[in-house]
Structure formats: C-alpha cells, structure tokens
TORGU-507644 format. One record per residue (C-alpha): x, z, y. Coordinates in steps of 0.25 Angstrom, whole numbers, plus 5000, padded with zeros to 4 digits. Layout:
fiza px->X&pz->Z&py->Y
...
END
This chain:
fiza px->4946&pz->4948&py->4950
fiza px->4953&pz->4953&py->4937
fiza px->4953&pz->4968&py->4938
fiza px->4960&pz->4977&py->4928
fiza px->4955&pz->4991&py->4926
fiza px->4960&pz->5003&py->4917
fiza px->4949&pz->5009&py->4909
fiza px->4948&pz->5022&py->4901
fiza px->4938&pz->5020&py->4890
fiza px->4935&pz->5021&py->4875
fiza px->4939&pz->5009&py->4868
fiza px->4925&pz->5007&py->4862
fiza px->4919&pz->5007&py->4876
fiza px->4929&pz->4999&py->4884
fiza px->4922&pz->4986&py->4884
fiza px->4909&pz->4991&py->4889
fiza px->4917&pz->4999&py->4900
fiza px->4924&pz->4987&py->4904
fiza px->4911&pz->4979&py->4906
fiza px->4906&pz->4991&py->4914
fiza px->4918&pz->4991&py->4923
fiza px->4916&pz->4976&py->4925
fiza px->4902&pz->4978&py->4929
fiza px->4905&pz->4990&py->4938
fiza px->4916&pz->4983&py->4946
fiza px->4907&pz->4970&py->4948
fiza px->4892&pz->4971&py->4949
fiza px->4890&pz->4986&py->4946
fiza px->4877&pz->4984&py->4939
fiza px->4871&pz->4982&py->4925
fiza px->4875&pz->4968&py->4921
fiza px->4861&pz->4965&py->4916
fiza px->4856&pz->4968&py->4930
fiza px->4864&pz->4956&py->4935
fiza px->4855&pz->4944&py->4935
fiza px->4863&pz->4934&py->4944
fiza px->4870&pz->4925&py->4934
fiza px->4882&pz->4922&py->4944
fiza px->4884&pz->4937&py->4946
fiza px->4884&pz->4940&py->4931
fiza px->4894&pz->4928&py->4929
fiza px->4903&pz->4930&py->4941
fiza px->4902&pz->4944&py->4947
fiza px->4900&pz->4953&py->4935
fiza px->4914&pz->4959&py->4931
fiza px->4920&pz->4953&py->4918
fiza px->4929&pz->4961&py->4908
fiza px->4941&pz->4952&py->4906
fiza px->4949&pz->4961&py->4897
fiza px->4950&pz->4975&py->4891
fiza px->4964&pz->4979&py->4887
fiza px->4967&pz->4992&py->4880
fiza px->4979&pz->5000&py->4884
fiza px->4989&pz->5002&py->4873
fiza px->4989&pz->5017&py->4868
fiza px->4977&pz->5021&py->4877
fiza px->4965&pz->5018&py->4869
fiza px->4955&pz->5022&py->4880
fiza px->4962&pz->5014&py->4891
fiza px->4959&pz->4999&py->4894
fiza px->4962&pz->4989&py->4905
fiza px->4950&pz->4982&py->4908
fiza px->4951&pz->4969&py->4916
fiza px->4939&pz->4964&py->4923
fiza px->4935&pz->4951&py->4931
fiza px->4928&pz->4954&py->4944
fiza px->4922&pz->4944&py->4954
fiza px->4931&pz->4942&py->4966
fiza px->4918&pz->4939&py->4974
fiza px->4914&pz->4953&py->4974
fiza px->4926&pz->4957&py->4983
fiza px->4926&pz->4946&py->4993
fiza px->4938&pz->4949&py->5002
fiza px->4936&pz->4964&py->5005
fiza px->4947&pz->4973&py->5000
fiza px->4938&pz->4985&py->4999
fiza px->4928&pz->4977&py->4991
fiza px->4940&pz->4973&py->4982
fiza px->4943&pz->4987&py->4979
fiza px->4928&pz->4990&py->4976
fiza px->4927&pz->4979&py->4966
fiza px->4940&pz->4982&py->4959
fiza px->4937&pz->4997&py->4958
fiza px->4925&pz->5002&py->4966
fiza px->4916&pz->5008&py->4956
fiza px->4925&pz->5009&py->4944
fiza px->4934&pz->5018&py->4952
fiza px->4924&pz->5028&py->4950
fiza px->4925&pz->5027&py->4935
fiza px->4937&pz->5036&py->4931
fiza px->4940&pz->5028&py->4918
fiza px->4944&pz->5015&py->4927
fiza px->4956&pz->5012&py->4935
fiza px->4959&pz->4999&py->4942
fiza px->4972&pz->4992&py->4938
fiza px->4974&pz->4978&py->4943
fiza px->4967&pz->4966&py->4949
fiza px->4969&pz->4951&py->4950
fiza px->4962&pz->4945&py->4962
fiza px->4959&pz->4930&py->4963
fiza px->4967&pz->4922&py->4973
fiza px->4955&pz->4920&py->4982
fiza px->4953&pz->4935&py->4983
fiza px->4967&pz->4938&py->4986
fiza px->4966&pz->4928&py->4998
fiza px->4954&pz->4936&py->5003
fiza px->4961&pz->4949&py->5003
fiza px->4969&pz->4953&py->5015
fiza px->4983&pz->4956&py->5010
fiza px->4995&pz->4961&py->5018
fiza px->4997&pz->4955&py->5032
fiza px->5012&pz->4958&py->5033
fiza px->5017&pz->4961&py->5019
fiza px->5032&pz->4963&py->5016
fiza px->5037&pz->4953&py->5026
fiza px->5029&pz->4959&py->5037
fiza px->5035&pz->4973&py->5034
fiza px->5049&pz->4967&py->5035
fiza px->5046&pz->4960&py->5048
fiza px->5040&pz->4973&py->5054
fiza px->5053&pz->4981&py->5052
fiza px->5062&pz->4969&py->5055
fiza px->5068&pz->4970&py->5041
fiza px->5078&pz->4959&py->5039
fiza px->5078&pz->4952&py->5025
fiza px->5071&pz->4957&py->5013
fiza px->5073&pz->4972&py->5012
fiza px->5065&pz->4984&py->5008
fiza px->5058&pz->4993&py->5019
fiza px->5059&pz->5008&py->5022
fiza px->5047&pz->5016&py->5025
fiza px->5045&pz->5031&py->5028
fiza px->5033&pz->5040&py->5033
fiza px->5031&pz->5049&py->5044
fiza px->5027&pz->5063&py->5039
fiza px->5022&pz->5074&py->5038
fiza px->5008&pz->5075&py->5043
fiza px->5008&pz->5085&py->5054
fiza px->5019&pz->5080&py->5063
fiza px->5016&pz->5076&py->5077
fiza px->5017&pz->5062&py->5082
fiza px->5030&pz->5065&py->5089
fiza px->5036&pz->5070&py->5076
fiza px->5032&pz->5058&py->5068
fiza px->5037&pz->5049&py->5079
fiza px->5051&pz->5056&py->5078
fiza px->5051&pz->5054&py->5063
fiza px->5047&pz->5040&py->5064
fiza px->5058&pz->5038&py->5074
fiza px->5069&pz->5043&py->5065
fiza px->5064&pz->5035&py->5053
fiza px->5064&pz->5022&py->5062
fiza px->5078&pz->5025&py->5067
fiza px->5082&pz->5026&py->5053
fiza px->5078&pz->5012&py->5050
fiza px->5066&pz->5015&py->5041
fiza px->5057&pz->5002&py->5042
fiza px->5043&pz->5008&py->5041
fiza px->5039&pz->5022&py->5046
fiza px->5025&pz->5025&py->5042
fiza px->5015&pz->5037&py->5044
fiza px->5013&pz->5046&py->5032
fiza px->5000&pz->5041&py->5027
fiza px->4994&pz->5055&py->5030
fiza px->4997&pz->5053&py->5045
fiza px->4983&pz->5049&py->5051
fiza px->4977&pz->5054&py->5064
fiza px->4980&pz->5069&py->5063
fiza px->4982&pz->5078&py->5075
fiza px->4996&pz->5081&py->5073
fiza px->5000&pz->5066&py->5075
fiza px->4987&pz->5058&py->5079
fiza px->4988&pz->5043&py->5076
fiza px->4987&pz->5039&py->5091
fiza px->4999&pz->5048&py->5094
fiza px->5007&pz->5046&py->5081
fiza px->5008&pz->5031&py->5081
fiza px->5013&pz->5028&py->5095
fiza px->5023&pz->5040&py->5094
fiza px->5029&pz->5035&py->5080
fiza px->5028&pz->5020&py->5085
fiza px->5036&pz->5023&py->5097
fiza px->5046&pz->5031&py->5090
fiza px->5049&pz->5020&py->5080
fiza px->5049&pz->5009&py->5091
fiza px->5060&pz->5018&py->5098
fiza px->5068&pz->5019&py->5085
fiza px->5067&pz->5004&py->5083
fiza px->5072&pz->5001&py->5097
fiza px->5083&pz->5010&py->5095
fiza px->5088&pz->5004&py->5082
fiza px->5088&pz->4990&py->5089
fiza px->5095&pz->4995&py->5101
fiza px->5106&pz->5002&py->5093
fiza px->5109&pz->4991&py->5084
fiza px->5115&pz->4993&py->5070
fiza px->5108&pz->4991&py->5057
fiza px->5094&pz->4995&py->5062
fiza px->5094&pz->4986&py->5074
fiza px->5081&pz->4978&py->5074
fiza px->5075&pz->4987&py->5063
fiza px->5060&pz->4990&py->5066
fiza px->5054&pz->5003&py->5060
fiza px->5039&pz->5001&py->5059
fiza px->5028&pz->5012&py->5060
fiza px->5016&pz->5013&py->5050
fiza px->5006&pz->5023&py->5055
fiza px->4996&pz->5028&py->5045
fiza px->4982&pz->5022&py->5048
fiza px->4970&pz->5030&py->5044
fiza px->4956&pz->5033&py->5046
fiza px->4943&pz->5025&py->5048
fiza px->4942&pz->5011&py->5054
fiza px->4940&pz->5017&py->5068
fiza px->4952&pz->5026&py->5067
fiza px->4960&pz->5015&py->5061
fiza px->4957&pz->5005&py->5071
fiza px->4962&pz->5015&py->5082
fiza px->4975&pz->5017&py->5074
fiza px->4977&pz->5002&py->5073
fiza px->4976&pz->5001&py->5088
fiza px->4987&pz->5011&py->5089
fiza px->4995&pz->5004&py->5079
fiza px->4994&pz->4991&py->5087
fiza px->4996&pz->4997&py->5101
fiza px->5008&pz->5004&py->5097
fiza px->5015&pz->4992&py->5090
fiza px->5015&pz->4999&py->5076
fiza px->5022&pz->4991&py->5065
fiza px->5015&pz->4995&py->5053
fiza px->5003&pz->5004&py->5047
fiza px->5000&pz->5013&py->5035
fiza px->4987&pz->5015&py->5029
fiza px->4981&pz->5020&py->5016
fiza px->4971&pz->5009&py->5011
fiza px->4964&pz->5018&py->5001
fiza px->4961&pz->5028&py->5013
fiza px->4958&pz->5019&py->5024
fiza px->4950&pz->5010&py->5015
fiza px->4954&pz->4997&py->5009
fiza px->4945&pz->4989&py->5018
fiza px->4950&pz->4996&py->5031
fiza px->4965&pz->4994&py->5026
fiza px->4962&pz->4979&py->5024
fiza px->4953&pz->4975&py->5034
fiza px->4957&pz->4984&py->5046
fiza px->4971&pz->4989&py->5044
fiza px->4977&pz->4976&py->5039
fiza px->4969&pz->4967&py->5049
fiza px->4972&pz->4976&py->5061
fiza px->4985&pz->4983&py->5060
fiza px->4993&pz->4971&py->5062
fiza px->5005&pz->4978&py->5055
fiza px->5010&pz->4980&py->5041
fiza px->5001&pz->4989&py->5033
fiza px->5007&pz->5000&py->5024
fiza px->4997&pz->5005&py->5013
fiza px->4998&pz->5019&py->5008
fiza px->4992&pz->5023&py->4994
fiza px->4985&pz->5036&py->4998
fiza px->4973&pz->5037&py->4990
fiza px->4976&pz->5025&py->4982
fiza px->4978&pz->5033&py->4969
fiza px->4964&pz->5038&py->4968
fiza px->4957&pz->5026&py->4963
fiza px->4964&pz->5023&py->4950
fiza px->4968&pz->5009&py->4955
fiza px->4982&pz->5004&py->4949
fiza px->4992&pz->5007&py->4960
fiza px->4999&pz->4993&py->4959
fiza px->4986&pz->4986&py->4961
fiza px->4981&pz->4995&py->4973
fiza px->4994&pz->4998&py->4980
fiza px->5001&pz->4985&py->4977
fiza px->4991&pz->4975&py->4977
fiza px->4978&pz->4979&py->4983
fiza px->4984&pz->4986&py->4995
fiza px->4991&pz->4973&py->4998
fiza px->4979&pz->4965&py->4997
fiza px->4972&pz->4974&py->5006
fiza px->4983&pz->4972&py->5017
fiza px->4994&pz->4982&py->5015
fiza px->5008&pz->4977&py->5018
fiza px->5015&pz->4988&py->5011
fiza px->5010&pz->4998&py->5000
fiza px->5015&pz->5012&py->4998
fiza px->5015&pz->5017&py->4984
fiza px->5020&pz->5030&py->4977
fiza px->5034&pz->5026&py->4971
fiza px->5038&pz->5032&py->4957
fiza px->5046&pz->5044&py->4957
fiza px->5040&pz->5050&py->4970
fiza px->5028&pz->5059&py->4972
fiza px->5019&pz->5051&py->4964
fiza px->5018&pz->5046&py->4950
fiza px->5018&pz->5031&py->4951
fiza px->5027&pz->5025&py->4940
fiza px->5038&pz->5016&py->4943
fiza px->5031&pz->5004&py->4937
fiza px->5018&pz->5006&py->4945
fiza px->5026&pz->5007&py->4958
fiza px->5033&pz->4994&py->4955
fiza px->5020&pz->4988&py->4951
fiza px->5014&pz->4992&py->4965
fiza px->5026&pz->4985&py->4972
fiza px->5024&pz->4973&py->4963
fiza px->5010&pz->4971&py->4968
fiza px->5013&pz->4973&py->4982
fiza px->5023&pz->4961&py->4982
fiza px->5017&pz->4952&py->4971
fiza px->5011&pz->4939&py->4974
fiza px->4997&pz->4941&py->4978
fiza px->4990&pz->4929&py->4983
fiza px->4995&pz->4925&py->4997
fiza px->4997&pz->4940&py->5001
fiza px->5010&pz->4945&py->5005
fiza px->5018&pz->4955&py->4997
fiza px->5018&pz->4969&py->5003
fiza px->5029&pz->4980&py->5002
fiza px->5028&pz->4991&py->4991
fiza px->5031&pz->5005&py->4997
fiza px->5036&pz->5015&py->4986
fiza px->5034&pz->5029&py->4992
fiza px->5031&pz->5043&py->4988
fiza px->5042&pz->5053&py->4988
fiza px->5053&pz->5043&py->4988
fiza px->5068&pz->5046&py->4993
fiza px->5079&pz->5038&py->4999
fiza px->5087&pz->5040&py->4986
fiza px->5077&pz->5031&py->4979
fiza px->5077&pz->5019&py->4989
fiza px->5087&pz->5011&py->4980
fiza px->5078&pz->5014&py->4967
fiza px->5065&pz->5010&py->4974
fiza px->5071&pz->4997&py->4980
fiza px->5076&pz->4994&py->4966
fiza px->5061&pz->4996&py->4961
fiza px->5054&pz->4988&py->4973
fiza px->5064&pz->4979&py->4979
fiza px->5066&pz->4975&py->4994
fiza px->5051&pz->4971&py->4996
fiza px->5048&pz->4986&py->4997
fiza px->5046&pz->4997&py->5007
fiza px->5051&pz->5011&py->5003
fiza px->5044&pz->5023&py->5009
fiza px->5051&pz->5036&py->5010
fiza px->5046&pz->5048&py->5018
fiza px->5048&pz->5062&py->5014
fiza px->5062&pz->5060&py->5008
fiza px->5066&pz->5056&py->5023
fiza px->5059&pz->5067&py->5029
fiza px->5065&pz->5077&py->5020
fiza px->5079&pz->5074&py->5026
fiza px->5076&pz->5082&py->5038
fiza px->5086&pz->5081&py->5049
fiza px->5093&pz->5070&py->5040
fiza px->5080&pz->5061&py->5041
fiza px->5086&pz->5050&py->5050
fiza px->5098&pz->5048&py->5040
fiza px->5089&pz->5049&py->5028
fiza px->5079&pz->5039&py->5034
fiza px->5091&pz->5029&py->5038
fiza px->5096&pz->5030&py->5024
fiza px->5082&pz->5026&py->5018
fiza px->5081&pz->5015&py->5028
fiza px->5095&pz->5010&py->5025
fiza px->5093&pz->5010&py->5010
fiza px->5081&pz->5002&py->5011
fiza px->5085&pz->4992&py->5021
fiza px->5098&pz->4990&py->5014
fiza px->5094&pz->4989&py->5000
fiza px->5092&pz->4974&py->4999
fiza px->5102&pz->4969&py->5009
fiza px->5110&pz->4961&py->4999
fiza px->5100&pz->4954&py->4990
fiza px->5086&pz->4949&py->4990
fiza px->5081&pz->4951&py->4976
fiza px->5066&pz->4952&py->4973
fiza px->5061&pz->4966&py->4968
END
C-alpha cells in the first residue's frame, strides 16, 4: 500500500519523524529488535517521499509503503494499519492511499451501486435521485409514517430516517419501521393506480440501523420481514467491521452511509467518505455539501463525489449524496456540480414549508427527476 500522510514537524526533524511513522504503522517496535530478515525487508514500513508544502515550512506530505499482508481482507484491520496508532499523534493526518489490485479484490465493495439504486426506485434512464429525511426526533411512529407518506406521494425516491432516529421510546424501531414502510407502500400503490407522471415510481424507505450486533441483527430481521427497500447506517459509529461484514452481507438492500463521527479522526474526507466507505460496502455516501451547515469547500465535495464514482478495481461506482442544509433552489446548481449519477438530500428545507410541504416536496422531486431528461452527458 502507498499511503500519504500530512505531518507537522520542524524541517530538521522530518526525516526522523517520517521513519518513526513508518515503524509505528507497521511493526510498532524498535527496528534493531526485529531479527527476522524477511520481516525487516518486506513488512517494516518504508519512507518513499517527503514533500514540503509550499509556504508552510513545518508541514510535509510523507508517503509510506506499507505491507499489504498486514491487512489480509478485513476492513477494520485496513483502518488499523492505515491510521491506528498514528491517529493518536496530533501532528499526523491521513490523506490518501493507493491499494494494490489484489487487495481491492479482497475488500467487499458495494453490492448494488448506482444501478442498484435506480432499479430499486424504478428510475427510467440515467437520472439523478432525490432523497429526504424523516425528522425531528421525538415524533411518534405514526407521525413519522404520515410524513413518509407525504414524501412518497410527492415522488421523492429515497425516504430515510434521520440518523438520530434509533430505538427511542417515542418511535421504537420495531413500531416505526413497519408503520413507515406501510405508508410508503400505500403511496406507491396510489401513484400507480392513479396513473400520470408518477405511475410506476417507487419510493423506498431507508431506516436507520444502529446498536450492537444483537440489536442490529434484530433490526435486519424487521427490515427483511417488512420488505424495506434500503437501509442507512453510520460506519464510524456501528464500526467498520460491523458495517462491512454484517450489514452489507445481511441487509440485502442498498446501503446509505452516513458520515456521523467521520470528521473526528483527521482522515481526508475524499478518502474516507468517497473511497473507503465504498470499499467497505456502501452503495451511496452522504457528505456535507459546500455552502450549507458545514465548512467543506466545493473542491473537497467534488473530490468526494469523484472518489465515489471513479474506477476502483472491479467495484461498482456509488452515489454521492451532497447534503447538510441544502434547499430546493440549489438543485440546479448541485446537479451542475455533480451530474446525473448523484442523489440529492434535502430535509429541513422541505419540512420548513409547513402546510405547503407536499407541494415543496413535489417540486424538489420533479426538479431532480427532470434535470437530465434531454441529454446523457457525463459529469
């Protein structure tokens, strides 16, 4: 693996700091204590480059070669070997990694990808998808179901739980998910029976999966029993191995990855949200779009989207999902940035419409669905 880190260090100490980083992220012991010749030659990390950042005399990009054999095929161990110990060192950030083809083949990757999302909602042609969130926390299962029905009747493609919805007393998972799924199924039937532009359109529900393995296994049983069409989870909260090995393997539906807690570890957002989440099994990745409630710059957002869809071994591309305080008025701008292979997530801006919510939601869905009707240009 070729791994790039950002290191803050005095110029006269950077070479020693880089060597120490290579040891820390490989054998984690004094080099002189490594007696095995093969381990010294093939497992101990190697410094490939030290690149000073122009205009910042105490900041460097350090490129290491780390042994792929230390990872095997386990996503959690990949995170450990990329940034386990050195995440505890405040002068280091993880920026990027290039994985060998054999390792890419061993990592799970998405089960459904972009084509799977379009099939799930019955999207004809190559178009962007719309998404919204059920919120706020504290509403009853019935109130959330009523909201989901309104969104589905408006033609929104994916209706997800807010990631803060879990198994709270106000709307327990085992009550909320059947109620919301029934409401969306009813709306889907009505759209088809009434004909018109939304005939055949399927809104899908993505409940928020959370908790430990036992709770998650029970939630997955509800998802299967109720015929739910998608699922949402936070890889950095449920844990990368659980997301990859349990949810990806057992959900049987497209997975939407939420970035909660992903900003705490000083890992480059394009790498973590765009590439690693994809390798771990996400079929779509939510990220905070520029100009909203968060401070991600536009170039970084576009880089996340690029990583989500770029060639990556045999793994399918996934949908980037720009979000975080977006509005219906920005739909055209966002689709100009990201193109048709995108899912736009707008929540609060629809909810703020009050009694006009159905019309506002329908406007959002129509803008997204109709944006690329007359051409098939790549973003």
